[in-house]
C-alpha positions, 0 to 999 in steps of 0.5 A: 205890324206883327201879331203873335198867337200862341199855339200849342207845340204839338198842333204845329210841330208837323208843319214848317214855319214858313208854310204855316205863316203863309197858311194863316196870312192866307186864311186871314185874307179870305176871312176879311174878303168874305166879310167885305172888309177888304177888296179882292186886290187888298185881299191878295196883296195881304195873302201874298199871292196875285189876284189871280192865285187868291181868286183860285184860293177863293175858289177852292175855299168856296168863297165867292169872288163876285157877289152878284144875284141871278136877278142883277145879272139878267138885268146888266145883260139886258142893258148891254147892246148886244146888236 
């Protein structure tokens, strides 16, 4: 599916079209992922990145990859058999 967006020429004239398209795809994928509408893997696919590059993008955009509280992490670690 294609979605057309009208943007002012002066807004996009300084950018190369393929780069702009990639940035929009990545931004939309981040937006969907941050709102838990898609999985990490699906967001990476939508952004046209492998999962590791998408995780790096999340890091640079300050979007958490793991939604785990400190208490949940402590509970999980306590359940591990480290003996």
